[in-house]
C-alpha positions as CSV (number, residue, x, y, z in Angstrom):
1,M,117.7,87.4,113.9
2,A,113.5,88.0,114.3
3,A,111.0,87.0,111.2
4,D,110.0,90.7,111.1
5,R,113.6,91.8,111.3
6,A,114.9,89.2,108.4
7,V,116.7,90.6,105.3
8,C,116.3,89.3,101.7
9,V,118.2,89.8,98.7
10,A,115.8,91.0,95.7
11,S,116.7,88.9,92.7
12,G,116.0,89.7,88.8
13,C,117.2,93.4,89.8
14,L,118.7,94.9,86.4
15,D,122.6,95.3,86.4
16,N,122.9,92.5,89.0
17,E,122.7,95.3,91.6
18,A,122.4,93.8,94.8
19,M,118.9,95.2,96.6
20,R,118.2,93.9,100.1
21,I,114.8,94.0,101.5
22,R,115.0,94.7,105.1
23,A,112.8,95.6,108.4
24,V,113.0,100.2,108.0
25,Q,114.5,102.1,110.9
26,A,112.7,105.0,112.2
27,C,115.0,107.8,111.2
28,E,114.0,106.6,107.5
29,L,110.6,107.1,108.2
30,P,110.8,110.2,106.4
31,V,112.8,109.1,103.3
32,L,109.5,106.9,103.0
33,Q,107.2,110.1,102.7
34,E,109.7,111.2,99.8
35,I,109.7,107.9,97.9
36,E,105.7,108.1,97.7
37,R,105.5,111.5,97.0
38,A,108.0,110.4,93.7
39,A,106.2,107.7,93.1
40,G,103.0,109.3,92.6
41,Q,104.0,111.7,90.4
42,P,103.4,109.3,87.2
43,F,99.7,110.0,88.2
44,A,99.9,113.5,86.9
45,D,100.9,112.4,83.4
46,I,97.2,110.2,82.8
47,G,95.1,113.0,84.5
48,M,95.1,111.9,87.9
49,V,96.3,115.2,89.3
50,E,94.4,114.6,92.8
51,I,96.6,111.5,93.5
52,A,99.8,112.7,92.2
53,Q,99.8,115.7,94.8
54,D,97.8,113.4,97.7
55,E,100.0,113.4,100.9
56,P,102.3,110.5,101.9
57,Y,101.5,108.6,105.1
58,P,101.7,110.7,107.8
59,L,104.9,109.8,110.3
60,A,103.0,108.5,112.9
61,V,101.4,105.9,111.0
62,L,104.8,104.8,109.1
63,A,105.4,104.7,112.8
64,A,103.2,102.6,114.1
65,C,103.4,100.4,111.2
66,E,107.0,100.1,111.8
67,Q,106.9,99.0,115.7
68,A,104.3,96.2,114.3
69,G,106.8,94.8,112.2
70,L,105.0,95.8,109.1
71,L,107.0,98.2,107.2
72,W,109.7,96.7,104.9
73,V,112.0,98.7,102.4
74,T,114.4,97.5,99.4
75,A,117.8,99.1,100.0
76,D,120.3,100.2,97.2
77,E,123.7,99.2,97.6
78,A,124.2,101.8,100.1
79,D,121.7,100.7,102.0
80,R,119.3,103.7,101.3
81,P,115.6,102.6,100.9
82,V,114.6,102.9,97.8
83,A,111.3,101.2,97.7
84,Y,109.1,100.3,100.7
85,L,105.7,98.3,101.5
86,M,103.9,98.7,104.0
87,A,100.9,96.1,105.5
88,S,98.3,95.3,108.0
89,V,96.5,93.0,109.4
90,V,92.4,92.9,107.8
91,D,89.9,90.2,108.2
92,E,92.7,88.0,108.6
93,C,94.6,88.7,105.5
94,L,97.5,90.6,105.1
95,H,96.6,93.9,103.6
96,I,98.8,96.0,101.5
97,D,98.3,99.6,102.6
98,Q,101.5,101.1,100.3
99,V,103.9,99.9,98.2
100,S,106.0,102.5,96.2
101,V,108.8,102.2,94.2
102,H,111.0,105.9,93.5
103,P,111.2,106.4,90.1
104,D,114.9,106.9,90.0
105,S,114.5,102.9,91.3
106,A,112.1,101.6,88.9
107,R,111.5,98.6,86.3
108,R,114.1,96.2,88.2
109,G,111.6,94.0,90.1
110,L,111.9,95.7,93.4
111,G,107.8,95.8,93.7
112,R,107.6,92.5,92.9
113,A,110.7,91.4,95.0
114,L,108.6,93.2,98.2
115,L,105.3,91.8,97.3
116,D,106.8,88.0,97.5
117,H,108.3,88.7,100.6
118,A,104.7,90.3,102.2
119,A,103.4,87.0,100.8
120,G,106.1,85.2,102.6
121,R,105.3,86.9,105.7
122,A,101.6,86.4,105.2
123,A,102.4,82.5,104.8
124,T,104.6,82.5,108.0
125,D,101.9,84.0,110.1
126,G,99.1,81.7,108.8
127,L,97.2,84.5,107.4
128,A,94.4,83.4,104.6
129,A,95.6,85.7,101.7
130,L,97.2,89.0,100.7
131,T,95.0,91.1,99.5
132,L,95.4,95.0,98.3
133,T,93.3,97.2,96.2
134,T,94.5,99.3,93.5
135,F,92.9,101.8,90.5
136,A,91.4,99.4,87.7
137,S,92.6,100.9,85.0
138,V,96.3,102.0,85.7
139,P,98.4,100.1,83.3
140,W,101.0,99.8,86.7
141,N,98.4,98.9,89.0
142,A,95.7,96.0,88.6
143,P,97.2,95.1,85.1
144,Y,100.4,94.6,87.1
145,Y,99.0,93.2,90.1
146,R,97.6,90.8,87.7
147,R,100.7,89.7,86.3
148,C,102.2,89.4,90.0
149,G,99.3,86.7,90.6
150,F,96.6,88.7,92.4
151,R,93.1,88.5,91.0
152,V,90.2,90.8,91.5
153,L,87.8,89.8,94.3
154,G,83.8,89.8,93.4
155,E,81.4,91.4,95.4
156,A,80.7,88.0,97.5
157,E,84.2,88.0,98.5
158,L,84.7,91.1,100.1
159,T,84.7,92.0,103.6
160,L,83.5,95.1,105.5
161,A,86.9,95.6,106.8
162,C,88.6,95.2,103.0
163,G,86.0,97.5,101.3
164,R,86.8,100.1,103.9
165,S,90.4,99.9,103.0
166,A,89.8,101.0,99.4
167,S,88.6,104.3,100.6
168,T,90.8,104.6,103.8
169,K,93.0,107.0,102.4
170,P,92.3,110.1,100.5
171,G,92.2,109.9,96.8
172,S,92.8,106.0,97.6
173,G,89.5,104.9,95.1
174,S,86.8,103.2,96.2
175,I,85.1,99.5,95.1
176,N,82.6,101.2,93.3
177,G,84.6,103.9,91.9
178,P,88.0,103.9,90.1
179,G,89.6,101.1,92.6
180,C,89.3,97.7,92.7
181,A,89.9,95.0,95.2
182,C,92.5,92.3,94.4
183,A,93.9,88.7,96.2
184,A,96.5,86.8,95.4
185,I,95.8,83.7,97.4
186,S,98.2,81.7,95.5
187,K,100.9,83.5,97.0
188,L,100.8,82.3,100.2
189,A,103.3,79.0,100.3
190,G,101.3,75.8,101.7
191,R,97.7,77.3,101.3
192,P,95.1,75.7,98.8
């Protein structure tokens, strides 16, 4: 089985459910849009209505990531996607473009398992770090990622491409706005 098609089992899930991490199938791409829409709804509860109403990534973008082997899902016991992570290679780093967990499957460690899967992929591919951009003050964003081992990048560490990634998707914020850039170099095995 190719490295980008490997299947892992997410441990630490509530109720000992077996959740598998695997590559997405092309026929599942619309399901990922549904997951992203549902995962965005809690933003409305904290006054970030424009984020909650943000359109998910277009099918063409998801398909390109699927073809590149940079789109993984966590599947439930019926093998239906309930969470996903989409990444791209930016400045010799694996950059997380989107990680979404359907609210019905939240708080089970699925997002963290996807982050760990991406970190493993980055290490296998010899990439320098695992990066992402996120909202600094949203409890399930920057504070959560810090608990997962990410650290906020200083201005001197930001590359042009990484800075641009903070505002690639409408409503995603920016380095100087409500978003911040984070990196978790310690997530990469065998790297200083």
